[in-house]
N, C-alpha and C positions, 0 to 999 in steps of 0.2 A: 559770342560764338567763335570768334577768332582765337580767343584764349583757350577755349575748350579744344578746338582743333589743334592748336599748338601743343597742348598737353598730351593729347592722344598721339600725335606724331612723335613727341619726345619719348613717351612710354614705349611706343613701337620700336623706336631706334635703340633704346636702352635694352629692351627685352631680347633683341636679336631674333633668333628663330623661334622663340617661344610663342605659343598661341595665346591670344588675349581674348577675353570675353566668353560668355556662355555659348555652348554649341547652339547654332541656329541664329545667333545674333549677327548684326551687320559687322561688328568688329571681329567676331569669330570667322565669318566668311572671308574677311579681308586678311586675316593673319594665319589661319589654319592651312597647313599644306594640303595638297590634293589627296595625299595618302591618308592623312588624318580625317579628312572629310569622308573619303570612301569608307574608311573603317567605321566611322560613326553611323553613316547611312546604311552600311551593310547590316549592322545590328538591327536597325529598324526594319529593313527588308526581310531579314531572317525571321523577325517576329511576325511578319505577314505570311510566312510559310515559303518564301523563295529559297532556292537551293544555290549554294556557292557555285560559281563557274558557269551558270546558265545564262542564256541571253536575257531571260526574264529578270534575273537578278541584276544584271547590268542596266537594263532599262529602268528597273525600280530605283536603283541608286541614282541614276541620272535624273529621274523625275523628282525624287525626294530632294536632291540638291537644288534643283531649279525652283521647286515650290518653296523650299526653306529660304533661299536667297531672295526670291520675290517677296515673301512675307517679311523678311528682315528689311528690305528696301521700303516697303509700305509702312512698317513701324517707325523707321527712321524719318520718313517724310512726315508722318503724323506728329512725331516728336518735334521736328523742326518747325512745323506749322504752329504747334502749341507754344513753342519758345517765342516765335515771332509775334504771336497774338498777345503775349504777356509783356512785350516791350512798351515802355512809356511812349505816348504819342501826344501831339498837340491837338487840343480840342478848341474850336472857336465857337463862342456862344454870343448870342445877342438877346437882349431883354427889351420887351415892350411893355410899358405900364399904361394902363387905362383905368383911372380911378384907383381903386384899391386892389386891382387884379394885375399881376405881372406874369407875362408869358415868357418863358426862356426857351430858346431853340439853340441846340448845340450840334455841331457837325464835326 
C-alpha cells in the first residue's frame, strides 16, 4: 500500500497542475481545480435543466460535487478494505484425531 501511495504522490508531483484520474474519482477530486470541477458539474446540472447564474444552478453544482466526492470516498474505502482482505495472514490450526477421524480447527 505504501508503494502505491508513493507512486501516486510521485505522479502528482511530476504532473504539476495537471488533473489525474477520471472525473468523479478520488484522485480526480484531489487533483482537479475548483474551476475544473465546477465546469464538469455545471454540464451535469445543465442536463437537469438548471440555468447558468441561478441560485438553483449553484446549489446543484455544490450538491453534485459533494455527492460525487462522498461516492469517491466510499469507493476508495471499499477498495482499501478489499486490498487488506487479500493480504496474507497467519492461520493457526489444531488437529484432533480419534480413531480414523481427524478434526481440524483453524483460526
